[in-house]
Residue, then its C-alpha position, 0 to 999 in steps of 0.5 A: x745384092x750390093x747396096x740393097x740396104x739403101x733407101x729402106x724408107x722407099x723400098x719396096x716400091x709400090x708401082x701402083x702408088x708411084x704416081x701418087x708419091x711423085x705428085x706428092x713430091x711435087x706438091x711438097x716442093x711447091x710448099x716447101x720452097x718458100x719455107x726453106x727460102x724463109x728459114x735462110x732469114x732466120x739462119x742468116x745465109x743467102x737465099x739459095x742455101x735454102x734450096x740446097x737444103x731440099x737437095x742432097x740432104x733429102x736424098x741422103x736421109x732417104x738413102x740411110x734412114x728407116x722412116x718412110x714419112x720423115x722430111x729432113x730439110x731446113x727447120x726453124x728451130x735448128x736455124x735459130x740455134x745456128x744464128x744464135x751460135x754464129x752471131x758476132x763470129x762473121x757478117x751474116x750471109x758473108x762467105x765466112x759466115x756460110x763456111x762456119x754454117x757449113x762447119x756446124x752442119x758437118x760437126x752435127x753430122x759427125x756427132x750424130x754418126x757418133x750417137x748412131x754407133x753408140x746406139x743413142x736413139x733413146x736420147x730423144x726420150x729425155x726431152x719431154x713434151x712439156x719443155x719441147x712445147x715451151x722451147x718451140x713457143x720460145x723460138x716462135x717469138x724469137x723468130x717472130x721479133x727477129x723478122x719484124x724489122x724486115x717486115x717494116x723495112x727497118x734496119x735492125x743491128x742487134x742479135x738479141x731478141x729483146x734489143x731487137x724489139x726496142x730497136x723496132x719500137x724506137x724506129x717505128x716513125x721510119x718505116x717504109x709504107x709500101x713494105x708494111x703493106x706488102x708484108x701485111x698482105x702476104x701474112x693475111x693471105x698465107x694465113x687465109x690459105x692455111x685456114x680455108x685452103x690447106x691443100x693449096x701451096x698457099x706460100x708458093x702462090x703468094x711468093x709467085x705473085x709477089x715476084x710478078x707484082x714486083x716486076x709489074x709495079x717495080x717495087x725497088x723504086x718504091x723503097x721495097x728492098x729486093x733479094x737481089x741475084x741468086x746463084x743458079x746451078x746445082x752446088x758443087x760438093x766441097x768441105x767447108x773451110x775448117x780451122x781447129x779453133x773454129x771447130x772448138x768454138x762451134x762444137x757447143x752450137x753443133x751439140x745444141x743442134x744435135x739435141x733438137x735434131x734428135x728429139x724432134x726427128x725421133x718424135x716425128x718419125x715415131x708418131x707417123x710410124x705408129x700412125x701408119x703401123x710401120x717399123x721404125x729404127x731410131x738408130x738407122x734414122x740417126x745415121x740418115x740424119x748424119x748423112x743429111x747433115x753431112x750432105x748439107x755441109x758438102x753443098x754449102x748449106x746449114x744444118x737440117x733437121x727432121x721437120x714435123x710440119x714438112x712431114x705433115x705436108x707430104x702425108x697430106x699430099x698422099x705421099x707414103x714413102x721417101x719416093x715422094x721425098x726424092x721426087x721433091x729433090x728432083x723438082x728442086x734441082x730443076x728450079x736451081x738449074x732453070x728458075x732461079x733468076x725470077x727470085x732476084x725480084x722477090x721482096x725481102x719483106x715477103x720472105x720476112x712475112x713467110x717466116x713470121x707466119x711459120x713463127x706463129x705456127x710454132x706457138x701452140x696456145x692450146x697445148x700450153x693451155x692443156x699443160x696449164x690445166x693438167x699440171x701447173x708445175x710443168x706449165x711454169x717449166x714451159x714458160x721458163x723454157x720459152x722465156x730463156x729462149x726469148x730473153x737469153x738465147x736459143x742455144x741456152x733455151x735448148x740446154x735449159x730444156x734438156x736440163x729441165x727434162x732430166x731434172x724432172x726425171x730425177x725429181x720423180x725418182x727422188x721423191x716418188x709416191x709412197x703409201x701405207x697399203x690398206x685392205x678394204x672390206x672387199x679385200x682390195x688394196x688401197x693407198x693411205x698417206x704415210x703418217x706416223x702411227x699408220x698401220x695396215x692392221x694391227x702389228x703390221x705395216x705394208x709400206x709402198x715405195x714408188x721408185x727404184x732405190x738409189x743413193x739419192x732417195x734411199x735416206x727418205x725410204x729409211x726415214x719413212x720406215x723409221x716413222x712408221x715403226x714407232x718409238x717402242x720396241x717391237x711396235x709393229x712387229x712386222x714392216x713389209x715393203x711392197x717392192x713392186x716399183x723397186x726394180x733396182x737397188x744400187x750400192x748406197x741404197x743397199x747400205x741404207x737397207x742394211x743399216x735399217x734392217x739391223x736397226x729394226x731387228x734390234x727393236x724386234x721388228x721383222x723387215x720383209x719385202x713383197x712383189x720381189x722381181x727377178x731384177x731386184x732379187x739379183x741386186x739383193x743377192x749382189x749386195x748381200x741382203x738376201x741372207x741378211x733379211x732372210x730368203x724366206x722373207x722375200x715374197x713374190x706376192x703380197x698375198x703370200x707374205x700376209x698369209x705367212x705373217x697372219x699364219x705366224x701370228 
């Protein structure tokens, strides 16, 4: 059947669940519309572009992605990366700015498509939870500070977080009391809904109430700035204005967005697939994300991402498939066609307050405390990432987060856990520190190296074995490497092992390997180490190695 592979996250349609999915879609739209309007304040784009992110992008992901739960729309993290990257290139909200935002979405879609073709869905695994918590914490502070001026009725010129805070403090005497009171009321009400009535669309109720109050009390005459006219109707698909030099300048911004999109979307989709015992194809999701961002570019809006908070919304509402998301897109289409006129009376500070509550939700003190309690070193990495986002920029923060994550992987492989293995009275193996003179038993050292051998850690491997082998000839006569964790051996490491074997052999010390798996055997064969060491000294188990050595002795 043609196109039968489309909408895998919605098929098969369970008609018994169809009404619940439709209701969940309406609820998702009700809860999400105020948020995406708020995200436009972060991204620097016109208010209506927030509604556009809930239209074609959501349909495109439903058509191509595999996740039944993941909601792909505007997100605070990618909006902040976009605003940071476009700062100074065009006035925020201008036609040129919107075109550049669309170009970033188009470039992001192209990079995601390349990632799909190369099957790079695994990249998400390289952004650790630690630095992701730190990154989102930094984004929370950055976004919260960025909207303070709007919430206080101040005109803030700077695009840098620290300078924005300085400007706010300097201009505090000029705040508009009515704006401050309205912002505070909105924040308190939304947080109260979140705490005491989370099933209700609190932000939507607050926004509708603010619009009604704005009309009734004529807020504009009290110095409260309003959003102003909002374009109605469905967006007309078109390509954003593109110049080669703009694409080259924006490619790093798009790459930073893609890192965030892949990491956050994959983590969210995977969590819900596991929770509901559903299959997940991360590479198919990359295609869905690519098409969603292409849809964003074609409809004049900004980059979209898989959102954890919005995905949680649809689950709490009872939605169990992309049918709910398609229903939400239908509701948004109706809003664009018939209900955009009231948005012109929405106070700008209300959107700022909505964003401020989103920023609060990005900061997870409990997660940071858990990291600090369990791993102080990783806590320092999380704080470093957060500080980079706040003090330097969001784009730099995501690059640093990725770098920190990769460095932690390298660090664990470069300095793996090593030990001298000793049997206790019950015959069970225990790890002991690697210190000169340590022995498993007289004449035997069993040395465990906790990582694959490669060029960076091979020297440590050789030096520790030299330290354990003693100073005199033939002391000890047997050096056994417990190679269970050594699944790979590269060319440089093979040279170290070859030299080490020859050095020990000259001193009358036999080098042997136990727990040699099939992958390691293949590498030993390829690097001609099997014949050098002796096939009879490559053992499947440590018990087998010890039995042979004790028998020889």
